[in-house]
N, C-alpha and C positions, 0 to 999 in steps of 0.2 A: 611550692615551686622555689628551688634554688635559681638565684641569678645567674647568669653567663661567667663562666671561669676564665682563669689566664695561667697558663703553663709559664714558665720562667726558665728562661737559657741556664745551662751551668754557670757558676760563678764566674767560673776562666775564661767564660764565653761572654761576659755580660760588660755592658757600659754601667757604671755606677755613677748616681750624682749623690754628693754630700753637701748637707744644708746645716744651720741650726738657728737659735736664737741666741747664744752668747758671744756672736759676734765671729769673724773672719779671723782674729787672731788668738781664740779662745785655746786654752789648752785639750778642751775636749775634742773638741773636730780636728786638731793635729793628731791626736792619741787614735781617733776613728782612721785616719787619713793614713797611719802608719799600719793599723790594723787591716786595712783594706786591701792596699796596695798590691802583697806580694798574692791575693787571691782573687781579681778578677782583671780583666783586659785592659779595662780604661777605667779610671779614677778621677772624676771631673770635682771638684768644687766651688760652688757659688754660697757666698753665704753674706750674713750684712756687712756692713763697715764697719757697725758700733752694734755696742747690743740690745738685743730688744726682746729682753724676757717680760713676760708677761702682755704682749700687746696681740695675742692669740689670731684670729684667721682676718688678718687685717691688711689692706691693699691700700698702697699711696695713691691718691687720687687728684689731689690738688696742688699738684707741682711736679715737673718734671725728674726723673729717676737718672741717676749718674751712675755707669758701669767701669768699672776698675779694674784693669787685668795684670795681674802680678806675676804670674808666668802663665806657660802656654796652656796649664788646663784649672787655673785659679783665678776666680775672681770676685771682687768685692762690690758690692751693690748698697747704694746709701739709701735704702729703705728696709722692707720688712721681711721674716721669712718667705711668707706669700710671695711677695714682689720677686725674690731670687729665684723661688721655683719655674714661675710665671716666665720671668726673662730667660731661665737659663734652658727650658722646656722649647720656649716661642722663639727665643734667639739663636742663643750661644750653640747651641745642640742641634737646631731646626733641621739641620741635616740627617741627624738619626736620633730618637728621641732616646733616653737612657729607658735601658731594662728594667733598672730599680733603682729607688730614691731613700737613701736614708738621712733621717735627722738624728743629731747629736753629737756626742756623746754628750748631753745636757749635764751641767754641774747641778746637781739636785734632783730628786722624782720630780714624777709628774704622775701622781696616784688621784685617784678618786675624782671629784670636781675640777683638781689641778687642770685637768684637762682641757677643759674649755675656756682658762686664760692662758693656755700654753702656746709660747711662738715656735717650739720646738714640735710638738702636736699638728700646729698648724701649718707647716710643712709637708708634714706627711699627709696632712687632709688635701691639702693642694693638691700633693701629686694625685693622690685618688681622684679628685674633682677632674683632672688632665688624662685620667684613665691609665695611671704607671701605678705598678704594685709599690708601696712604702711602708717603711717600720720607722717609729720614734723609738730612740733609745738614750734612756736618761741613768745616769749613776746617782744613788743617794749619796751624801756628803756628810762628814763629820767636820762641823762649823767650828770646832776647837782646832782644827789644823789647820797650819796656813796654805797647804797644797794638798789639791784633790787627790784621792789614790784611784788610778784605771785600771787596776791589775784584772779586778774582775770582768769588768767590760770588755778589755783585750780579751782574755781567754773564754769568755764563755760565748762573743759575738759572733765568729768564726761557726760556733756550732748551733748557731740560732738561726744563723743567715741560712746554712746549709739543712735545715727542717724546715723553714719557710719555702725556700725558693721550689722545695720539692711539694709544697702543699699546693692543690688547686686554689688558686687565687680568687674570691668572688668578687663579682664587681661592686665596687662602692663600699669595699671593707680594705680598711688598713689596721696595723697592728701597735701597738703602743706596750714598749718592753720598760722595764726597770730592776737595776742590780741594786740588790741589798749593799749597806755598807757595814763588813765584816771583813775578818781577814778571808784571806783563798780558801782554806782548810774548812770554813764554819758554811760554806754553800752548801744547801742542802740539796739544789738542784734546780728543775726548767718548772712551772705549771703554771697552766691557763687559769686564768682568776678574772670573775666580773669586776667592772668598774667600783667601789666603791661609796663610803661618804665619808666626809669631816663633819664633826660636829661645828657648826655655827662658821659665818663666813670668815672673813681675813681680817688680820689684826689692825686696828686704827689706834696709833701712838701720838698724842697730842702733846707738843713741846713749843718752848718759847725759843726764839731765835736770838742773836745776842744785842738785837736793836730793840728788843722786849716784844715782838711782834709773835703770834700764836703762828704754827704750820703744824700740819699733820702729815706724819709716815702710813703708809700702807704696809704692815708685815706679812707674814706667812698668812697662807689662804686660811689655815684654820687646823684646828689639832682633833684627834679623836679618842673618842673614852675608849668605846670597845668594838673594834670591827666587827663587822660581820662575819662570818665562817664563809670562807671560800672569795673573800674580797681582795680586792688587789693589796689592800691596807692590812689584812690580816695576811695574808701569805708570804708579803713583804717583811713584817714582822718576824715569821717564822725563818726568815735567811734563804727563803726563795728568791729566785727570779721569776718574775712576773711577766708573762704576757697576754694581752687583752686585745682580743680583736673587736674594733671600733669600728662602725660603718656612718654613712652620711645623711642616711633616713634619721629625722629625728622624731619621726610622725610617733605618736603613741597612740597604738591600732587598738587596744582595748578601749580606750577613750572614743576612737571612730564609732565602735560597736553600741555605744551605749549613748552617745550623745544625738539627743532629740532636737531637730530644728524646722 
């Protein structure tokens, strides 16, 4: 049986909240704001004061949170992406909750088990916990270039929003979107893809600081050798934009059927 679903209003009548994990001053969220402003009735931005990449779905529990207003519709929070969504929905926009929450544009992909680490995905997850439809948007990057290129994300995001806003949104489900790093003309299209698996965990580098003491630096989550066909890792490598439905229920139901207690 399908869970209850939610139908969204047309984009030009929607109140949309933007969040991210790269921080309030990140180029990606500014690009997303420019992309959405002409399309929506209202666009609000509530994002972390500082970069919060890799914080996952964490809340700030042991200190107070500070809220800083930058303009009429823009706020910075000295907390995590989850904190930002919570404060936005429960305080800043308490008069009328957002119709849609977008998290991004993230600088770098969120593919495979990246989603368990990602603050970008976590913001969309928190929106889903609060009963609000949400999409995480990530742009793969060329680390050899000094500036990230948002052209593909800018071009395709309105099409993706339009497609998903006409979709019956199932309770507990949100969408993880990744844009390939390639030329605009090389994008093959949009595909639905399941969450893939990298080979190995995060890279860990040991180095020596100027005082001769060892330290460790956690690098990328991992690499993939041959991703499974149809996974987000496989489709992004083919220059497809991947759309992966994720859901809050982490229960492995086949094990429920076979577990004997």
